[in-house]
gemmi code that builds the backbone of each chain (N, CA, C; Angstrom):
import gemmi

chains = {
    "A": [
        ("MET", (117.613, -73.511, 52.763), (118.817, -74.650, 52.284), (119.553, -73.777, 51.199)),
        ("GLU", (120.800, -74.419, 50.965), (121.697, -74.176, 50.044), (121.979, -75.100, 49.080)),
        ("ILE", (121.780, -74.784, 47.498), (122.338, -75.960, 46.811), (123.265, -75.511, 46.015)),
        ("ALA", (124.180, -76.409, 45.670), (125.358, -76.225, 45.149), (125.414, -77.277, 43.811)),
        ("LEU", (125.922, -77.264, 42.562), (125.501, -77.860, 41.302), (127.252, -78.027, 41.008)),
        ("LYS", (127.789, -79.085, 40.627), (129.211, -79.046, 40.251), (128.894, -79.792, 39.011)),
        ("LEU", (129.442, -79.969, 38.022), (129.228, -80.819, 36.838), (130.672, -81.781, 36.618)),
        ("SER", (130.602, -82.825, 36.212), (131.962, -83.541, 36.030), (131.568, -84.889, 34.618)),
        ("GLN", (132.223, -84.058, 33.610), (131.431, -84.455, 32.288), (129.865, -84.352, 32.425)),
        ("ASN", (129.709, -85.695, 32.322), (128.067, -85.754, 32.352), (127.092, -86.152, 33.587)),
        ("THR", (127.917, -85.889, 34.321), (127.313, -86.340, 35.880), (127.300, -85.061, 36.904)),
        ("LEU", (126.025, -84.864, 37.255), (125.649, -83.795, 37.921), (125.927, -83.795, 39.529)),
        ("ILE", (126.911, -83.383, 40.220), (127.144, -83.444, 41.520), (125.978, -82.580, 42.489)),
        ("VAL", (124.869, -82.780, 43.186), (123.982, -81.888, 43.758), (124.174, -81.984, 45.086)),
        ("SER", (124.841, -80.918, 45.542), (125.396, -80.848, 47.111), (124.238, -79.990, 48.039)),
        ("LEU", (123.488, -80.609, 49.166), (122.607, -79.770, 49.708), (123.051, -79.562, 51.155)),
        ("THR", (122.843, -78.280, 51.196), (123.182, -77.730, 52.946), (122.328, -77.316, 53.721)),
        ("GLY", (121.688, -77.848, 54.604), (120.710, -77.282, 55.490), (119.463, -78.159, 55.871)),
        ("GLU", (118.439, -77.856, 55.733), (117.126, -78.589, 56.003), (116.529, -78.798, 54.572)),
        ("LEU", (116.414, -79.969, 54.483), (115.616, -80.661, 53.204), (114.390, -81.129, 53.385)),
        ("ASP", (113.269, -80.247, 53.116), (111.719, -80.667, 53.391), (110.973, -80.226, 52.317)),
        ("HIS", (109.654, -80.359, 52.260), (108.755, -80.191, 51.041), (109.108, -78.775, 50.328)),
        ("HIS", (109.334, -77.612, 51.132), (109.536, -76.486, 50.509), (110.987, -76.547, 49.992)),
        ("ALA", (112.212, -76.962, 50.451), (113.288, -77.035, 49.664), (113.135, -77.998, 48.700)),
        ("ALA", (112.653, -79.085, 48.855), (112.827, -80.012, 47.731), (111.902, -79.527, 46.338)),
        ("GLY", (110.857, -78.798, 46.717), (110.332, -78.107, 45.465), (111.291, -77.059, 44.554)),
        ("ARG", (112.163, -76.512, 45.570), (113.145, -75.830, 44.711), (114.305, -76.545, 44.226)),
        ("THR", (114.719, -77.375, 45.078), (115.836, -78.267, 44.286), (115.099, -79.042, 42.816)),
        ("ARG", (114.017, -79.468, 42.868), (113.575, -80.091, 41.802), (113.692, -79.078, 40.686)),
        ("GLU", (113.046, -78.032, 40.819), (113.019, -76.794, 39.959), (114.561, -76.609, 39.123)),
        ("LEU", (115.177, -76.442, 39.876), (116.823, -76.145, 39.439), (117.118, -77.431, 38.887)),
        ("LEU", (117.044, -78.500, 39.462), (117.608, -79.863, 38.566), (116.648, -79.882, 36.966)),
        ("GLU", (115.618, -79.514, 37.243), (114.634, -79.870, 36.038), (115.605, -79.133, 34.674)),
        ("ARG", (116.080, -77.957, 35.261), (116.304, -77.094, 34.447), (117.969, -77.289, 33.939)),
        ("ALA", (118.769, -77.794, 35.061), (119.991, -77.896, 34.524), (120.078, -79.537, 33.814)),
        ("ILE", (119.468, -80.423, 34.138), (119.145, -81.819, 33.335), (119.041, -81.830, 32.192)),
        ("THR", (118.317, -80.602, 31.848), (117.960, -80.286, 30.273), (118.753, -79.561, 29.806)),
        ("GLU", (119.304, -78.523, 30.313), (120.374, -77.671, 29.637), (121.783, -78.130, 29.278)),
        ("LYS", (122.240, -78.976, 30.546), (123.664, -79.327, 30.461), (123.965, -80.793, 30.065)),
        ("ASN", (122.541, -81.326, 29.294), (122.903, -82.648, 28.975), (123.461, -83.877, 29.970)),
        ("ILE", (122.722, -83.944, 30.867), (123.189, -84.668, 32.010), (122.846, -85.983, 32.132)),
        ("LYS", (123.567, -87.074, 32.544), (123.341, -88.525, 32.137), (123.081, -89.023, 33.311)),
        ("ASN", (124.269, -88.573, 34.529), (123.927, -89.375, 36.112), (123.886, -88.017, 36.584)),
        ("LEU", (123.598, -88.479, 37.971), (123.316, -87.640, 39.188), (123.836, -88.424, 40.562)),
        ("ILE", (124.459, -87.515, 41.235), (124.782, -87.819, 42.762), (124.339, -86.920, 43.525)),
        ("PHE", (123.368, -87.572, 44.283), (122.739, -86.329, 45.570), (124.014, -86.548, 46.532)),
        ("ASP", (124.354, -85.265, 47.107), (125.457, -85.399, 48.107), (124.561, -84.645, 49.499)),
        ("PHE", (124.116, -85.487, 50.365), (123.248, -85.253, 51.465), (124.113, -84.864, 52.610)),
        ("SER", (125.569, -85.196, 52.475), (126.308, -85.145, 53.883), (126.024, -84.065, 54.557)),
        ("LYS", (125.826, -82.744, 53.958), (125.797, -81.677, 54.821), (124.252, -81.178, 55.374)),
        ("LEU", (123.616, -82.341, 55.496), (122.187, -81.899, 55.599), (122.110, -81.996, 57.021)),
        ("SER", (121.404, -80.891, 57.579), (120.932, -81.060, 59.021), (119.782, -81.535, 59.378)),
        ("PHE", (118.951, -81.857, 58.216), (117.383, -82.346, 58.529), (116.998, -82.582, 57.027)),
        ("MET", (116.546, -83.780, 57.226), (115.288, -84.251, 56.148), (114.371, -84.662, 56.130)),
        ("ASP", (113.170, -84.776, 55.601), (111.820, -85.367, 55.894), (111.635, -86.367, 54.304)),
        ("SER", (110.432, -87.059, 54.611), (110.142, -87.965, 53.382), (110.260, -87.205, 51.817)),
        ("SER", (109.917, -85.779, 52.218), (110.012, -84.972, 50.446), (111.107, -85.250, 50.008)),
        ("GLY", (112.268, -85.311, 50.834), (113.381, -85.442, 50.340), (113.519, -86.849, 49.466)),
        ("ILE", (113.039, -87.852, 50.016), (113.437, -89.042, 49.385), (112.042, -88.815, 48.086)),
        ("GLY", (110.973, -88.354, 48.198), (110.171, -88.178, 46.944), (110.812, -87.212, 46.012)),
        ("MET", (111.834, -86.413, 46.404), (112.249, -85.793, 45.242), (113.463, -86.584, 44.568)),
        ("VAL", (113.976, -87.146, 45.212), (115.406, -88.199, 44.717), (114.341, -88.937, 43.669)),
        ("ILE", (113.297, -89.926, 44.023), (112.848, -90.723, 43.315), (112.355, -90.093, 42.224)),
        ("GLY", (111.704, -88.857, 42.212), (111.376, -88.254, 40.858), (112.361, -88.220, 39.818)),
        ("ARG", (113.122, -87.809, 40.606), (114.911, -87.786, 39.670), (115.490, -88.930, 39.307)),
        ("TYR", (115.555, -89.862, 39.997), (115.415, -90.936, 39.687), (114.885, -91.733, 38.472)),
        ("LYS", (113.789, -91.585, 38.366), (112.928, -91.780, 37.202), (113.290, -91.117, 35.975)),
        ("LEU", (113.685, -90.053, 36.096), (114.094, -89.287, 34.971), (115.432, -90.201, 34.455)),
        ("ILE", (116.260, -89.919, 35.309), (117.557, -90.445, 34.765), (117.841, -91.783, 34.505)),
        ("LYS", (116.929, -92.503, 34.753), (116.979, -93.909, 34.610), (116.205, -94.277, 32.946)),
        ("SER", (115.406, -93.086, 32.776), (114.455, -93.272, 31.521), (115.575, -92.787, 30.247)),
        ("ILE", (116.647, -92.090, 30.832), (117.556, -91.936, 29.733), (119.053, -92.479, 29.757)),
        ("GLY", (118.813, -93.619, 30.935), (119.831, -94.934, 30.834), (121.100, -94.385, 31.614)),
        ("GLY", (120.903, -93.336, 32.453), (121.930, -93.136, 33.216), (121.645, -93.500, 34.582)),
        ("HIS", (122.577, -93.103, 35.775), (122.601, -93.737, 37.121), (122.522, -92.596, 38.113)),
        ("VAL", (121.827, -92.761, 39.298), (121.859, -92.102, 40.286), (122.564, -92.437, 41.867)),
        ("ALA", (123.458, -91.867, 42.315), (123.845, -92.310, 43.386), (123.568, -91.038, 44.740)),
        ("LEU", (123.748, -92.244, 45.730), (123.394, -90.948, 47.199), (124.546, -91.106, 47.816)),
        ("VAL", (124.798, -89.807, 48.629), (125.818, -89.759, 49.551), (125.227, -89.249, 50.708)),
        ("TYR", (125.357, -89.745, 51.964), (125.078, -89.359, 53.178), (125.433, -89.870, 54.411)),
        ("SER", (125.238, -89.274, 55.609), (125.853, -89.644, 56.588), (124.604, -89.045, 57.460)),
        ("GLY", (124.715, -89.596, 58.864), (123.794, -89.469, 60.009), (122.412, -90.363, 60.256)),
        ("ARG", (122.083, -90.427, 61.336), (121.240, -91.478, 61.519), (119.904, -90.942, 61.113)),
        ("GLN", (119.404, -89.836, 60.918), (118.215, -89.441, 60.513), (117.973, -89.746, 59.028)),
        ("VAL", (118.809, -89.557, 58.342), (118.860, -89.504, 56.729), (118.796, -90.938, 56.517)),
        ("GLU", (119.653, -91.816, 57.486), (119.593, -92.971, 57.010), (118.646, -93.946, 57.260)),
        ("ARG", (117.929, -93.654, 58.535), (116.464, -94.263, 58.890), (115.457, -94.029, 57.855)),
        ("LEU", (115.376, -92.755, 56.941), (114.718, -92.308, 56.299), (114.557, -93.203, 54.971)),
        ("VAL", (116.202, -93.324, 54.336), (116.599, -93.961, 53.238), (116.334, -95.839, 53.424)),
        ("GLU", (116.522, -96.150, 54.548), (116.044, -97.569, 55.144), (114.499, -97.672, 54.763)),
        ("MET", (113.503, -96.761, 55.560), (112.306, -97.091, 55.554), (111.779, -96.900, 54.065)),
        ("SER", (112.360, -96.294, 53.061), (111.901, -95.779, 51.708), (112.222, -97.138, 50.787)),
        ("GLY", (113.227, -97.714, 51.107), (113.796, -98.644, 50.194), (114.488, -98.289, 49.086)),
        ("LEU", (115.167, -96.892, 49.084), (116.028, -96.314, 48.072), (117.095, -97.174, 47.870)),
        ("LYS", (117.751, -97.848, 48.481), (118.830, -98.754, 48.491), (118.597, -99.808, 47.511)),
        ("ARG", (117.285, -100.101, 47.057), (116.794, -101.149, 46.070), (117.120, -100.506, 44.694)),
        ("LEU", (117.233, -99.026, 44.551), (116.958, -98.508, 43.428), (118.644, -97.912, 42.982)),
        ("MET", (119.206, -97.224, 44.093), (120.508, -96.900, 43.628), (121.218, -97.008, 44.947)),
        ("LYS", (122.982, -96.792, 44.351), (123.797, -97.192, 45.475), (124.260, -95.997, 46.173)),
        ("VAL", (124.475, -96.317, 47.638), (125.090, -95.204, 48.362), (126.364, -95.357, 48.798)),
        ("TYR", (126.973, -93.980, 49.038), (128.198, -93.964, 49.428), (128.651, -93.012, 50.483)),
        ("PRO", (130.063, -93.189, 51.137), (130.275, -92.630, 52.407), (130.800, -90.796, 51.683)),
        ("ASP", (131.210, -91.046, 50.402), (131.464, -89.619, 49.872), (131.398, -89.555, 48.584)),
        ("VAL", (131.442, -88.395, 48.035), (131.116, -87.845, 46.740), (132.210, -88.567, 45.757)),
        ("THR", (133.634, -88.650, 45.759), (134.777, -89.151, 45.432), (134.455, -90.437, 44.950)),
        ("GLU", (134.232, -91.105, 45.953), (133.947, -92.778, 45.545), (132.611, -93.034, 44.673)),
        ("ALA", (131.555, -92.322, 44.802), (130.458, -92.279, 44.253), (131.045, -91.872, 42.402)),
        ("LEU", (131.389, -90.714, 42.512), (131.691, -90.298, 40.857), (132.469, -91.584, 40.372)),
        ("THR", (133.464, -91.879, 41.010), (134.521, -92.932, 40.371), (133.739, -94.160, 40.203)),
        ("ASP", (132.724, -94.702, 40.924), (132.123, -95.651, 40.305), (131.178, -95.318, 39.247)),
        ("ILE", (130.357, -94.583, 39.376), (129.548, -93.854, 38.373), (130.184, -94.086, 36.918)),
        ("LYS", (131.493, -93.211, 36.858), (132.310, -92.916, 35.637), (132.645, -94.312, 35.015)),
        ("GLU", (132.817, -95.405, 35.868), (133.315, -96.699, 35.416), (131.866, -97.673, 35.126)),
        ("ALA", (130.846, -97.287, 35.334), (129.755, -98.158, 35.043), (129.006, -97.915, 33.682)),
    ],
    "B": [
        ("MET", (99.053, -84.993, 84.017), (98.681, -83.660, 84.521), (99.567, -82.969, 83.183)),
        ("VAL", (98.913, -81.815, 82.836), (99.465, -80.822, 81.880), (100.154, -80.128, 82.290)),
        ("GLU", (101.751, -79.730, 82.089), (102.568, -78.865, 82.985), (102.672, -77.434, 81.826)),
        ("ASN", (102.728, -77.653, 80.795), (102.732, -76.695, 79.723), (102.054, -76.848, 78.489)),
        ("LYS", (101.578, -75.530, 77.793), (101.129, -75.947, 76.845), (101.185, -74.794, 75.684)),
        ("MET", (101.136, -74.921, 74.257), (101.111, -73.838, 73.669), (100.269, -74.039, 72.178)),
        ("LYS", (100.169, -73.265, 71.713), (99.071, -73.176, 70.417), (99.758, -72.133, 69.195)),
        ("LEU", (99.614, -73.018, 68.121), (100.387, -72.104, 66.855), (99.796, -71.992, 65.741)),
        ("GLU", (99.550, -71.078, 64.919), (98.671, -71.112, 63.881), (99.523, -70.229, 62.667)),
        ("PHE", (99.561, -70.747, 61.506), (100.196, -70.541, 60.469), (99.451, -70.790, 58.819)),
        ("LEU", (99.923, -70.149, 58.206), (99.243, -70.276, 56.568), (99.778, -71.466, 56.386)),
        ("SER", (98.684, -72.156, 55.133), (99.509, -73.480, 54.651), (99.983, -73.099, 54.065)),
        ("LYS", (101.321, -72.299, 53.791), (102.468, -72.098, 52.896), (103.812, -72.869, 53.389)),
        ("SER", (104.280, -73.720, 52.384), (105.606, -74.427, 52.537), (106.617, -73.992, 53.261)),
        ("ALA", (106.670, -72.276, 53.010), (107.891, -71.765, 53.648), (107.604, -71.739, 55.222)),
        ("ASN", (106.279, -71.988, 55.882), (106.227, -72.308, 57.064), (106.628, -73.276, 57.804)),
        ("GLU", (107.085, -74.356, 56.803), (107.375, -75.807, 57.469), (108.394, -76.059, 58.722)),
        ("GLY", (109.526, -75.059, 58.279), (110.833, -74.923, 58.663), (110.335, -74.310, 60.096)),
        ("PHE", (109.653, -73.390, 60.046), (109.280, -72.521, 61.380), (108.402, -73.531, 62.417)),
        ("ALA", (107.513, -74.025, 61.635), (106.761, -75.052, 62.416), (107.773, -75.880, 63.203)),
        ("ARG", (108.467, -76.433, 62.460), (109.481, -77.650, 63.361), (110.214, -76.833, 64.361)),
        ("ALA", (111.045, -75.604, 63.981), (111.754, -75.073, 64.970), (110.831, -74.674, 66.190)),
        ("ALA", (109.753, -74.194, 66.378), (108.797, -73.618, 67.352), (108.448, -74.949, 68.023)),
        ("VAL", (108.365, -76.377, 67.389), (107.818, -77.182, 68.171), (109.074, -77.750, 68.817)),
        ("ALA", (110.066, -77.953, 68.354), (111.258, -78.122, 68.942), (112.151, -77.460, 70.086)),
        ("ALA", (111.602, -76.057, 70.059), (111.900, -75.116, 70.973), (111.078, -75.402, 72.312)),
        ("PHE", (109.879, -75.766, 71.871), (108.829, -76.094, 73.198), (109.260, -77.530, 73.592)),
        ("ALA", (109.754, -78.047, 72.841), (109.651, -79.566, 73.466), (110.985, -79.537, 74.186)),
        ("SER", (111.835, -78.811, 74.107), (113.282, -78.637, 74.242), (113.294, -78.762, 76.101)),
        ("GLN", (111.857, -78.154, 76.618), (111.658, -77.812, 77.958), (111.930, -79.295, 78.603)),
        ("LEU", (111.723, -80.697, 77.974), (111.644, -82.009, 78.608), (113.144, -82.309, 78.223)),
        ("ASP", (113.977, -81.825, 78.195), (115.504, -82.053, 77.826), (115.437, -83.245, 77.074)),
        ("PRO", (115.266, -83.357, 75.907), (115.233, -84.499, 75.123), (116.829, -84.707, 74.562)),
        ("THR", (117.063, -85.723, 74.242), (118.266, -86.124, 73.053), (118.189, -85.660, 71.939)),
        ("LEU", (119.349, -85.558, 71.353), (119.248, -84.752, 69.845), (118.631, -85.691, 69.210)),
        ("GLU", (118.696, -87.118, 69.064), (117.845, -88.073, 68.480), (116.518, -87.691, 69.102)),
        ("GLU", (115.842, -87.572, 69.726), (114.394, -87.517, 70.311), (114.021, -86.240, 69.911)),
        ("LEU", (114.937, -85.118, 69.777), (114.202, -83.835, 68.916), (114.114, -84.051, 67.635)),
        ("ALA", (115.208, -84.639, 66.932), (114.983, -84.927, 65.347), (113.775, -85.901, 65.378)),
        ("ASP", (113.594, -86.842, 66.092), (112.488, -87.614, 65.666), (111.327, -86.610, 65.590)),
        ("ILE", (111.344, -85.536, 66.764), (109.964, -85.248, 66.989), (109.762, -84.097, 65.806)),
        ("LYS", (110.925, -83.356, 65.155), (111.012, -82.421, 64.337), (110.564, -83.285, 63.074)),
        ("THR", (111.062, -84.373, 62.593), (110.893, -84.613, 61.461), (109.102, -85.181, 61.443)),
        ("ALA", (108.793, -85.693, 62.464), (107.203, -86.285, 62.559), (106.283, -84.800, 62.325)),
        ("VAL", (106.694, -84.100, 62.962), (105.989, -82.428, 62.836), (106.026, -82.171, 61.407)),
        ("SER", (107.292, -82.259, 60.921), (107.705, -82.065, 59.055), (106.445, -82.485, 58.583)),
        ("GLU", (106.526, -84.201, 58.707), (105.645, -84.852, 58.003), (104.040, -84.202, 57.611)),
        ("GLY", (103.645, -84.314, 59.326), (102.120, -83.600, 59.587), (101.964, -82.640, 58.995)),
        ("VAL", (102.767, -81.570, 59.285), (102.604, -80.092, 58.420), (102.495, -79.995, 56.769)),
        ("THR", (103.632, -80.958, 56.633), (103.666, -80.955, 54.910), (102.014, -81.694, 54.452)),
        ("ASN", (101.436, -82.707, 55.150), (100.325, -83.496, 54.757), (99.260, -82.393, 54.750)),
        ("ALA", (99.210, -81.554, 55.835), (98.006, -80.458, 55.836), (98.050, -79.573, 55.024)),
        ("ILE", (99.460, -79.135, 54.575), (99.769, -78.301, 53.539), (99.383, -78.808, 52.002)),
        ("VAL", (100.078, -79.801, 52.003), (99.809, -80.458, 50.537), (98.732, -81.083, 49.947)),
        ("HIS", (97.944, -81.813, 51.214), (96.911, -82.686, 50.943), (95.518, -82.224, 51.393)),
        ("GLY", (95.869, -81.377, 52.680), (94.793, -81.001, 53.417), (94.427, -79.673, 52.476)),
        ("TYR", (94.993, -78.742, 52.279), (94.603, -77.487, 51.437), (94.793, -77.681, 49.892)),
        ("GLY", (95.820, -78.315, 49.514), (96.079, -78.501, 48.010), (96.801, -77.294, 47.923)),
        ("HIS", (96.012, -76.682, 46.725), (96.845, -75.266, 46.137), (95.894, -74.117, 46.862)),
        ("ALA", (95.052, -74.221, 47.843), (94.284, -73.321, 48.483), (94.789, -72.782, 49.631)),
        ("ASN", (94.313, -71.712, 50.228), (95.070, -71.215, 51.613), (94.102, -71.720, 52.500)),
        ("GLY", (95.049, -71.731, 53.638), (94.083, -72.059, 54.922), (94.949, -71.725, 56.115)),
        ("PHE", (94.618, -72.094, 57.155), (95.389, -72.263, 58.481), (95.571, -73.529, 58.861)),
        ("VAL", (97.150, -73.579, 59.596), (97.442, -74.864, 60.002), (97.533, -74.721, 61.288)),
        ("THR", (96.965, -75.610, 62.425), (97.104, -75.183, 63.739), (98.011, -76.082, 64.514)),
        ("ILE", (98.929, -76.121, 65.227), (99.490, -77.036, 66.064), (99.225, -76.643, 67.742)),
        ("HIS", (98.944, -77.827, 68.174), (98.975, -77.979, 69.891), (99.750, -78.763, 70.223)),
        ("CYS", (100.623, -77.997, 71.510), (101.755, -78.981, 71.851), (101.110, -78.948, 73.511)),
        ("GLU", (101.352, -79.972, 74.093), (101.030, -80.260, 75.699), (102.132, -80.943, 76.376)),
        ("LEU", (102.876, -80.650, 77.349), (103.872, -81.330, 78.056), (103.528, -81.735, 79.148)),
        ("PHE", (103.480, -82.783, 79.621), (102.870, -83.734, 80.615), (104.275, -84.060, 81.813)),
        ("ALA", (103.877, -84.395, 82.887), (104.448, -84.409, 84.127), (105.665, -85.705, 83.954)),
        ("ASP", (104.998, -86.435, 82.939), (105.696, -87.782, 82.928), (106.752, -87.759, 81.570)),
        ("LYS", (106.671, -86.099, 81.383), (107.611, -86.176, 80.171), (107.230, -86.592, 78.805)),
        ("THR", (106.116, -86.560, 79.290), (105.131, -86.955, 77.406), (104.887, -85.708, 76.942)),
        ("ILE", (105.115, -85.523, 75.499), (104.663, -84.316, 74.671), (103.618, -84.786, 73.716)),
        ("ARG", (102.421, -84.245, 73.845), (101.284, -84.807, 72.743), (101.504, -83.400, 72.010)),
        ("ILE", (101.203, -83.759, 70.514), (101.096, -82.798, 69.474), (99.893, -82.873, 68.509)),
        ("THR", (98.935, -82.002, 68.312), (97.964, -82.126, 67.242), (98.562, -81.323, 66.334)),
        ("ILE", (98.208, -81.737, 65.239), (98.438, -80.838, 63.820), (97.122, -80.831, 63.218)),
        ("GLN", (96.585, -79.892, 62.901), (95.044, -80.061, 62.532), (94.903, -78.809, 61.194)),
        ("ASP", (93.955, -79.403, 60.177), (93.796, -78.086, 59.250), (92.377, -78.453, 59.177)),
        ("GLU", (91.743, -77.525, 58.393), (90.463, -77.541, 57.756), (90.401, -77.677, 56.343)),
        ("GLY", (90.794, -78.635, 55.766), (91.207, -78.961, 54.789), (89.968, -79.733, 54.061)),
        ("GLN", (90.540, -80.569, 53.045), (89.384, -81.355, 52.276), (89.080, -82.568, 52.962)),
        ("GLY", (89.915, -83.312, 54.075), (89.486, -84.224, 54.779), (90.196, -85.660, 54.043)),
        ("ILE", (90.138, -86.870, 54.546), (90.429, -88.121, 54.129), (89.105, -88.907, 54.107)),
        ("GLU", (88.938, -89.612, 52.930), (87.865, -90.310, 52.842), (87.963, -91.630, 53.257)),
        ("ASN", (88.823, -92.188, 53.177), (89.575, -93.447, 53.821), (90.625, -93.393, 54.401)),
        ("VAL", (90.640, -93.262, 56.177), (92.027, -93.022, 56.585), (92.624, -94.345, 56.686)),
        ("GLU", (92.234, -95.762, 56.781), (92.762, -96.977, 56.663), (93.684, -97.201, 55.629)),
        ("LEU", (93.250, -96.539, 54.376), (93.668, -96.878, 53.066), (94.889, -95.669, 53.127)),
        ("ALA", (94.674, -94.459, 53.670), (95.873, -93.391, 53.485), (96.977, -93.722, 54.242)),
        ("ARG", (97.149, -94.542, 55.514), (97.680, -94.711, 56.319), (98.555, -96.247, 55.614)),
        ("GLN", (98.468, -96.604, 54.749), (99.262, -97.704, 53.897), (100.567, -96.970, 53.731)),
        ("PRO", (101.624, -97.891, 53.832), (102.701, -97.423, 53.436), (103.116, -97.050, 51.991)),
        ("LEU", (103.355, -96.058, 51.154), (103.502, -95.580, 50.049), (102.454, -95.051, 49.464)),
        ("TYR", (101.362, -95.351, 50.097), (99.966, -94.523, 49.389), (100.028, -92.871, 49.276)),
        ("THR", (99.797, -92.798, 48.438), (99.728, -90.967, 48.440), (98.273, -90.465, 47.452)),
        ("MET", (97.590, -89.775, 48.439), (96.331, -88.946, 47.453), (96.893, -88.072, 46.335)),
        ("SER", (98.042, -87.870, 46.388), (98.302, -86.741, 45.397), (98.720, -87.471, 44.103)),
        ("GLY", (98.404, -86.979, 42.983), (98.957, -87.400, 41.363), (100.244, -87.028, 41.436)),
        ("ASP", (100.752, -86.235, 41.911), (102.229, -86.116, 41.837), (103.106, -87.020, 42.055)),
        ("SER", (104.135, -87.632, 41.343), (104.764, -88.750, 41.766), (106.208, -87.905, 42.458)),
        ("GLU", (106.186, -87.129, 42.656), (107.091, -86.365, 43.834), (106.546, -86.900, 45.232)),
        ("ARG", (105.582, -87.197, 45.598), (105.150, -87.369, 47.133), (105.525, -89.064, 46.910)),
        ("ALA", (106.563, -89.369, 48.310), (106.860, -90.779, 48.599), (105.543, -91.386, 49.331)),
        ("GLY", (104.528, -90.772, 49.901), (103.736, -91.461, 50.468), (104.134, -91.978, 51.641)),
        ("MET", (104.815, -91.579, 52.429), (105.700, -91.871, 53.672), (105.098, -91.483, 55.020)),
        ("GLY", (104.373, -90.214, 54.610), (104.575, -89.561, 55.745), (103.550, -89.982, 56.831)),
        ("PHE", (102.606, -91.115, 57.190), (102.197, -91.330, 57.971), (103.198, -92.744, 58.479)),
        ("ILE", (103.873, -93.191, 57.796), (104.667, -94.312, 58.023), (105.776, -93.649, 59.040)),
        ("VAL", (106.269, -92.454, 58.819), (107.504, -91.640, 59.007), (106.796, -91.221, 60.629)),
        ("MET", (105.510, -90.663, 60.605), (105.251, -89.865, 62.078), (104.945, -91.365, 63.034)),
        ("GLU", (104.385, -92.370, 62.420), (104.296, -93.964, 63.370), (105.653, -94.355, 63.971)),
        ("THR", (106.544, -94.257, 62.881), (107.867, -94.837, 63.524), (108.646, -94.087, 64.406)),
        ("PHE", (108.534, -92.653, 63.986), (109.384, -91.717, 64.911), (108.576, -91.561, 66.344)),
        ("MET", (107.547, -91.380, 66.354), (106.528, -90.951, 67.932), (106.323, -92.269, 68.242)),
        ("ASP", (105.524, -92.172, 69.266), (105.084, -93.378, 69.940), (103.904, -93.796, 69.839)),
        ("SER", (103.070, -92.688, 69.430), (101.588, -93.113, 68.953), (101.152, -92.077, 67.954)),
        ("MET", (100.213, -92.404, 66.913), (99.753, -91.495, 65.854), (98.249, -91.939, 65.905)),
        ("GLN", (97.472, -90.938, 66.077), (96.043, -91.458, 65.710), (95.751, -89.866, 64.785)),
        ("VAL", (94.937, -90.338, 63.792), (94.464, -89.338, 62.641), (92.875, -89.650, 62.583)),
        ("ASP", (92.498, -88.706, 62.675), (90.955, -88.006, 62.968), (90.446, -87.151, 61.849)),
        ("SER", (89.618, -87.868, 60.389), (89.540, -86.753, 59.663), (87.783, -87.115, 59.299)),
        ("THR", (87.189, -86.030, 58.801), (86.110, -85.678, 58.257), (86.097, -85.290, 57.066)),
        ("PRO", (85.629, -86.000, 55.715), (85.971, -85.298, 54.342), (84.999, -84.038, 54.134)),
        ("GLY", (85.981, -83.230, 53.846), (85.089, -81.811, 53.509), (85.176, -80.816, 54.907)),
        ("THR", (85.829, -81.342, 55.990), (85.901, -80.538, 57.261), (87.194, -80.322, 57.726)),
        ("GLY", (88.234, -81.566, 57.394), (89.578, -81.537, 57.832), (89.992, -82.544, 58.674)),
        ("THR", (91.439, -82.577, 59.063), (91.883, -83.581, 59.637), (92.770, -83.229, 60.833)),
        ("THR", (92.684, -84.098, 61.833), (93.710, -83.696, 62.849), (94.186, -85.222, 63.184)),
        ("VAL", (95.951, -85.083, 63.279), (96.817, -85.847, 63.522), (97.375, -85.634, 65.039)),
        ("THR", (97.342, -86.726, 65.926), (97.629, -86.418, 67.162), (98.969, -87.493, 67.073)),
        ("LEU", (100.062, -86.916, 67.787), (101.257, -87.582, 68.082), (101.655, -87.505, 69.386)),
        ("THR", (102.184, -88.814, 70.185), (102.598, -88.897, 71.342), (103.979, -89.024, 71.148)),
        ("LYS", (104.899, -88.598, 72.362), (106.225, -89.090, 72.400), (106.874, -88.926, 73.810)),
        ("LYS", (107.181, -90.084, 74.962), (107.576, -90.202, 75.766), (109.236, -89.680, 75.898)),
        ("ILE", (109.501, -88.698, 76.595), (111.173, -88.352, 76.594), (111.699, -89.130, 77.823)),
        ("ALA", (112.848, -89.788, 77.211), (113.394, -90.456, 78.332), (113.833, -89.914, 79.538)),
        ("ASP", (114.167, -90.152, 80.560), (114.935, -89.561, 81.427), (116.502, -89.584, 81.211)),
        ("ASN", (116.691, -88.555, 80.777), (118.239, -88.427, 80.219), (119.164, -87.571, 81.100)),
        ("THR", (118.639, -86.799, 82.375), (119.012, -86.134, 83.309), (120.687, -86.362, 83.307)),
        ("SER", (121.047, -87.904, 83.712), (122.377, -88.197, 83.829), (122.995, -88.287, 82.936)),
        ("ALA", (122.451, -88.351, 81.566), (123.269, -88.036, 80.195), (123.677, -86.852, 79.991)),
        ("ASN", (123.084, -85.871, 80.295), (123.047, -84.411, 80.087), (123.820, -84.002, 80.933)),
    ],
}
model = gemmi.Model(1)
for chain_id, residues in chains.items():
    chain = gemmi.Chain(chain_id)
    for i, (resn, *xyz) in enumerate(residues, 1):
        res = gemmi.Residue()
        res.name, res.seqid = resn, gemmi.SeqId(i, " ")
        for name, pos in zip(("N", "CA", "C"), xyz):
            atom = gemmi.Atom()
            atom.name, atom.element = name, gemmi.Element(name[0])
            atom.pos, atom.b_iso = gemmi.Position(*pos), 0.0
            res.add_atom(atom)
        chain.add_residue(res)
    model.add_chain(chain)
structure = gemmi.Structure()
structure.add_model(model)
structure.setup_entities()
């Protein structure tokens, strides 16, 4: 799985391509922990639109980062498409914690206005 | 009647999760599933294998064994087995959002995902001996769609 990080002021956009499973979630978590500390990140946007597969490890990874960002007063947003990711997001109740968007641009605009 | 079967055994390393999914998906393809049915099977296998690696063995090394059987009525039966620590209370473990791990990164959704994405799930476990999860799914007759 490929991880691309992009910084927009204090919002980090995490774009994942490929399969997000327990193995990939661990790698992503390590990378994000370093980035959030080093780059003084306040908000996170998870871009899952290019994922070909995800299991509940991805949900756990998002929840873990959500707890951290929430503790510093920031916001987390989720961008995704596809039936499989939608089913997992619905089952997890993640929408109660964060907003979901069809694309990164809309998510970024909304987060900056928040 | 079993028309085909396979057995797969691999070390309990997270790097093998993708391999397990791909292998079971390739085997299940013989039943001519839709992309959605295949995605369901891959997700369920991924959850079961992750449980075996994370909860069954923890930081220890062991083997995860997958058996797959294909039946004439287009049912696939998948067992995911480990010889790890086992589960003290299976009913409690099957509660949504319950996780045996103290790690806050675990969503506790593995069992509920397997139950939802497959037609049936059975969990047999003996503390200190290991756990076997048995999943079944009947593939719809998709010949006219494909």
